[in-house]
C-alpha positions, 0 to 999 in steps of 0.5 A: 418551504418552496420545492426549489429551496427544499431540493437545493438544500437537499442536494447541497447537504447530501453532497457535503455528506458524501464529500465528508464520507469520502474524505473520512475514508481517505484521511482516517488511515493517515490520522490513526497511522502509527509513527513511521520508522525513522530513516536511520532505523530503515537504513540500519535494517536495510544494510543487511539486505539480500535483495532490493528493488524500487517502487515506481509510480508509473506501473499500469494500475498505479494512479493518482490515489494508488501509488508507491515510490521509493526503495524496498530492501529485503532481509530474511527477517524484515522488508523495509521501505524508504519512500512514500505510499499513497495513503489508504486503508488496510494495506497488505504486503505480499510477495509473489513468484511473478511480477504483478502490476495490475489488479487482474494479475494480482487476483490471478496469482493471489493463491501463489503469493504469501502474505507478509504482513500489514503496512500501517505507515505511508512514509517508510515502513518495516514489516517483519517476515514470518519465519515460514516465508522464504523470500528466495522462492518469490521475486516480487514484493507488492503493496495491496489494499485489501479492503477495496481490492486496489493495486498500490505498487510492486517491485521485482527484486530478483 
């Protein structure tokens, strides 16, 4: 085999392998996500909301691959979301005592935040609030990708 042919095949095969790996990281969370709660389920729980806020796509560290858009409602027992999140792995829901819209802000305030739970769906979610978290002691809800340390979205609710 000629060197030029070998190099061309090596580069093309390596490129396809890298592309497949990247697509796998992106698509796997979508493929293994549990069914999202229905709109009716979210509406029923959020009708008792003490607080509400809106996730927006135009935050400082939100971008094409890291965003959320929709309505967040908070009750003493649940945080619900009706809308869409950019798909990704290992999303966590936090509450913070200060508004956060960048990865640097998140890292700086992480010790003051409370981890509410895992976000496993990308269209609508319902996350149970642990009994030891008093939402009135915080003012912002945040979706964060723990695996890659990426800010997804946030909303100030009080």
